[in-house]
N, C-alpha and C positions, 0 to 999 in steps of 0.2 A: 504494499498499499504507499502510496508517495507521501511524503510528511508533509505539511503542511509550513506554507513560509510563515515566518517570525523575523523579529527582528535581533537575535541572535543569529542569525543565520550564518551558511559557509561564507567566505566573503565575496565571491562572486554575485550571491544577493543579499548583501546588505548594503545600503541607499547612506546617502549624506549623514556626517555624523553632527546630527541634531538630539540634544541633549534630553532624553526623555522627562526628567525631572525639570529641565525649563519650558514651564507656558511662557510665551511672550504674548500670545493671541489666542483669542477665542473667537470660533467663525460658527455663526447661526447657519444652520441650515447646509449641514454638510450631505450633500447628493452628493452624485457620481459628479455633475459639473464643476464643482469648488475642489475636488479630488485629481480632475484633469487639468485644471486652470489656477486658480493661483497657490494652490498649495506646490504647485511643479515649480512659480514662478519662486517660491518663498527657498522651496530647495537650490534652488539653480542659485539664490543670493545668497546662501549657506557655505555652498561648495567657493563661491565667487570671493567669499570673504573672509571665512575659516567661523565667522561665529558660531555657536551653538542653541542659543539662548531665543531660537523663536521657534519654538515647537509651538504646535496645532492643538488645541483643545477644541475638538468638532465636538458640534451641537445638533443631535440629530431632531426633527420636530414632527414627522410624521410617526412613527415608528423605531421600534430597534435594532429592527432590520442592520442596519449599516454598524452602530456598536456591535452585534453580537456579530456580525461580520468582522473586523478590524480589533475588537478587545481582546479575541485568540492570538491576533499575528499581532499583538504591540504597537498596535496602532498602523503596521506598514501596510502596502498595499501594492496592483501594480499596475502602470500607465501603457493598454497595449493601443500602441499606435496606430491606424492604417488608412495604406494611401497608394496610390496609383504605383508602388516599389515596390509592395509590398507590406509587411507587419513588422515591429519592432516594439518589444517588451520591453519595460526600465520598471525596477523596483524604489518605492518613495516610500521616506522613512518621516516625512517634515508633518505628521498626523501623531501627537504622542496617541491620543487616547481618544474613545468619543464618550459623551456621554447622553442621557435622555432625560427629559425634566419630567414625565412624568413619576420617574423614580427618582431622580437625582435635582432636583431644582437647589437644593441646599448647596450641594458641592458648585453646580454651574455660576451662583450667584456670588458663592465663595473666591470663584477663577474670575469674576468679571472686575471684582471687588481687591483683588488682590495686585501689591503693588509691580510684581515684576511683570503684572500684562500691562502692555504697551498697550496695543491694537485690536480690535472686533472689531470683523467682515461679517457681512449678510450677503448670503444665495439662499433666500426665502419666498421666490418667484415672484412676481407682480401679485398674488394674492394674497401672500404669507402678509401684509402690510395694511391688511384688516383695516380697507377705505371706501368709504360709501360711495354712490356712484358722484358726488360733488367733487371726490378728493379730499374729504374731511374725515376725521379717523373715526369709524366706525367704534362707536365706547361700549353699542351692550355687545357685541363681537368679542372685546377685550374685557369685558364690564369683570370678570371674576380675580384678574388678575390685576386692576383698579383698587380694589377693597384690599386686595392682602399686598397691596404698595400702602396705600394707607396704613392699615394695620402697621406693617413693617417701620415707616418710619415713624408712627407715635409710640411703636413699642409695646405697643399690644402683644406680637408674636414676636420671635428670636429667630432669625435667618437660618438657623441650625431647625429650627423646629415648623418653617414657614408650611403652604401649601403647594404644589405643584405647580408648575406656569401653563397657561394651556397655548398660548397665541408668540408667536416671535418680538412685535415689537414688547405686549408687555411681559416676557421675561429679559429685554432689553432694559427697561425703561426703569425694572428692580433691580437691577443690576447696576445699573448708574445710581442709583438710589442708594445703594448698599456699599459702591466706591465712595462717595460722597459719605457715609454716615463714618466708614472707615477711615479715613483720611487720607487716604491715595493720591498717588498724582494724578496730573491730567492724564485725560487717553481721546485717541482717534476712534471713530465709529465708522467705518466704509462700508458705504452699501455699494456690493457690485453684482446687481438687479439691471434688468432691461428698464430700467425706469426712465424717462426724461429727467433730468435733474436731480437725478436719484439721491444724493446726498443730503441736498436741502428740503424734500419731500420728506424722508425720512427725518432731518432735527425738524418740519413739522409737526408730525406725529406725534412723536417724543413729546413736545411741549406742551401739545393735547391733551396728550394721557397727562401729565402733570397736571394740568390745569384741570381736568376731570376727577380725578381723585385728589387732589389735593388741590379744592378752589381759596382765592385770597393768601392771607398771611402765611397759613398752611403750606402751601408751597413756596414760598418766596424762598425758604435757604435751597433749594432742591433746583430752583428756576435760576437763584442767582449761580448753584456753582456750574451748573451747565453751560450758563453766558461766559465764563472764564476760565473754564477747565477741559467741554469739550469740543472737538471740532467732528464737522462732518465731509468730510469730502465725496467730490460726485469719480466718480469713473465709468469706465466704458469696458466689455469685458466681447470677446467673441472668438469661439473653440466648437463649432458641432461635437455634442457629444452625446454619441447616441444611447440606447439602454445595451446591456451589455445580455450575450446572450450563454446557452450553456457550452454550446461549438465553442463561442470565444472563450471562456474560462480551461474549457479542454487543450487548445490551442495553448494559453497562456503554460498551461500543467507541462506539456509539451516540449515547450521554448524552455523553461527554468528548471523543469524538474521540481517542480515543489509546484502542491495546491496553495490555491490566493481562492479565497472565498467575496474578498474585494476588486475584482478584478472592475475596473474602468476601461475603455474602448473610447480614443480619438481621432478625430483626424492631425494630421501635421500640423496646417497653421495655428495659428497660437498667437491675439493680440490682446492686452491690458494699458491701458493707459489712465492714467492716475494723477488728481490735482497733487497738488504739492500744496499740501494744506493741513502739516500733521501738528499733534497737541503737544507731541514730543515724541523718542525713539520710534524707530522703526527698520523692519530689513533693507535691506538696498535691494527693493526691489527693479531701479533700472540695472543693477548688475543679472538679472536673473533676466533679462529682456523684456521688461518694462519701458513705457514710458513715462515719465514724469512732464505736465506740464499745467502752467497756468490754469486755461483754459481748457474744461475738456468738452463746451458744450459741439463744437464741429463736427466733431469725431465721433459725441455720441447720437446727435441726428442724424450724420450720414449712416451709421448702424441702423439706428432703429426704424430707417425709412427705407435703406437699399436694401440688406441682407432680412432681419428682421420680420420687415412688410413683405418681401417677398416670398418668405418662408411659410406662414401664415398662408397668402393666397396659393401657394401650392399645395397645402393641406387639406385646405377647403376642396380649392376645385378639384384638386388630385383624389380627394375620397370620392368625390361625387362623380370621378369619372371612372373609380374601381381601380386606382392604382396602389397599391398595399405602401409602399414607398415616397419619399422625396425624389431619389433615385430614377423610382419610374414614372412621377410627375414630370419633373425636369426632360425627362427622354417626350415627355409627348409634344407633339410642334405645336398644338393648340396653347397649350397654358406654358410654355417657354417664352410663346409670344404675348399671351397674358402677364407673366411675370417681369417682360422687358416692358409692358406698355408702363406697367404699376410703377417700376423702377425709372421711367421716363418722367413720369409728371414728381418722384420725389426728388430727381436729378435738380428741377425746374426750380424748388424751392429749398436747394444746399449750396453753401460758399465754402469751397473744398479746405480742409486746413493745409496749412504751408508744404508744401512739396509732396501731398497725395493727388490722385488722379484717377477721381471719383467713376469719371469712364469706366475705367480701366478696371477698376475695384469694382465694379457694379456689376460685369460685365464675368471676372472671377468668379465672384458669388456661383452664378449657376453654373462655372465646372466645380464647385467645390461642394455645390448640392449632389452635383453629378456621381459623385465618387458614390460605389456600391459596399463599399465596406463600411460606410459609416450606418448607412440604413435605417435612418429617423422614418418611424410609420408615420404616414401622416394622418393617421386618429391622433396619436400620439402629440403632434405638434397641432394642434385642433384643438387643446381642451383650453380654458380659460379665454375664449376670445373674446369676453366682455372687458375684459382687462388689460389685451393687449392691444385692441382695434383701436383704441384710442391716442395711443401717442405711437403706432405704427402707422395707422393710413388716417388719423383722423387730424390730425398737424398737419399733416401734409394736406389734404383735402383743404383744413382749416385755410391755410400761408394760398396756396392757391385760388381759392376764390376772392380772399384779400383783395389779391390781385390781380385779378380779372374778373370784375365787377358787374362786366356786360357776358362774360362765355358765359358755356354749358357746361356741368360739372367733368371732373377730367376724368376722361374715360377709365383709367389704367386703376384707378381706385373707387371707380363707380363697377367697372368690374369685379376685383378684387370681395368689397360689398356684395356684389349678388353672389359672387360663390359660399360668402358666411352665410347668409340668407336665405339660400338655397340647401345648404348642410343643415340648416337648426330647422328649417321646415321638416325638410323630410328626415330625421333624426328623431322629429315629436311625432311625424306621421306613422313611422314604422314602431313607437311607444320602445324608443331605444333611450336610458340616461343621457341626461346631457353636464359634461365634465366644465363646469361651465361655476363659477359665485354665486351667479342670476340665472342659474340653469331653470327655478319653479319659473323666475318670471317672464323669462324665455317660454318656459313648457305655456305659462297661462295670458299669454300673446297670443301663440300660436292657435291654440286650440279656443280659442275668443274670437278669432278671424272670420270671418260669411268665407272666404276662402283663399288661396296660396297668396295670393297678389297682393292683397290687403294684409294677409300677416305679413309680410316682403317691408312689405311696407311700415307697418308701427315695431318691428324690428330694427330697422335703420334710426327712428326717430327715439326710439329709444333716452330717457336723459343720460347724458352725461358719454354716449356713444361715441359721440362725435363735438369733441369742444371744439367752439368758437363757429362751428358753422349754424346760423341762427332762420328763423322764419325770417325771410320767404324760399331764400336760398336750402334752408332745409328740405323744403317741399319739390323743390327739383330734383334735387337727390337722388332721393326716396324712388321721384316717381322713374327717373332717370334709371335705378340699379332695375325697377321692376319690370321695364324694357330691356334691359341685360338679361334677366332672367326670364325671359320669354322669346329670345332671340339669337341667343349665343351659347353657343353648344357645351362651349365646356363648362356652365354651369346650369347645364340642363340636367336631365335624366337620360345620358345615356349607355 
């Protein structure tokens, strides 16, 4: 029987020298993406500098699965990089352990408050930020954590005896409060999720959580400390990280001679752009391949509108056309044309960062999507549409319509919205569950409409879906979407 991968394995499988006892980073949302992205850059920075103090304590949000995979391995795991030239496997050791809030919230709060922790990073997906459609904190969703925060701040309950965190934002705010009470050093909180202006979005949510839990003078001490001791830089992340298959775990076992239950798969491309606005020490991420800049926004907008926007379009249109993966979808000439039309709309709204050719970047994205080894399932990418569409398509449409007051709606964005609306209608009519934070609302809209056209029109007009697009332009967009559904094969039932 093949031995399981572990930190103290043979020299050929040992990762960079990160001391498991030195946790400098707490990461919330340790799924496959973080392990194939920020954790790799962190390890490369350690290799470049020889520093061993930037070990990562990962926090898994949804279940204990990642903890149970990595804890027996001492936190180490394999990144299987797959590309046109084949596959290569690398053992990564920057993650020292993984904790699950349902059972280990006191330990996580202690780590967030520890003076050796200098950075908190997050990849909790768009819906993990517990925002309402208007962008404000959903205080109902985080109420249990807010109540615990109030109890912890007033010392009605000790941190070591407190209840389990149920939301990422709630856990973060409770950890920040615990750090203030402990008198620890300043802290950097770095969002790595696909949200426009993600650091500032997170900062607003944190302040709204404090105001909701500790109104008035009760929260003054925490608010004052946040203002002086915590920064929330923005960042942009880019790497395709599909779900790992059993066959890929077997492939890694054959390559390494060790069984790894925590394998993650990634494409060769990796980009990380970080706003250089830190409250204290940080890893030398720029030596690990990251770009440090004063302004992330141009990179962020380009990635959200060109990569993520096209990815979502191919997911919805591809699923409707019967394609199982994004690679299959982009190989369909009709869908590839739809993706290029969407990118053309986006390019008209973007200003390129210095030295970046956005048209070449857009075309290269379709080549990346066509890599069959990454195998992103269309239905996997199609989840959480109401969280993704506002920043991937809605901002493009809003900018276009603002600059073209007399023009019809942008054809690429209209085609994408048509694909999404047709997908939602088809899922509801087939009785399948909708994996979306507003899934119940979407189902109610479709079931209450007299026909599919009316359903599509109502879906496009959902509050918050297309920020910046107001009546009467919203009516024009809804009419154009209905017309696209009835006239274009790629978003119809073929």
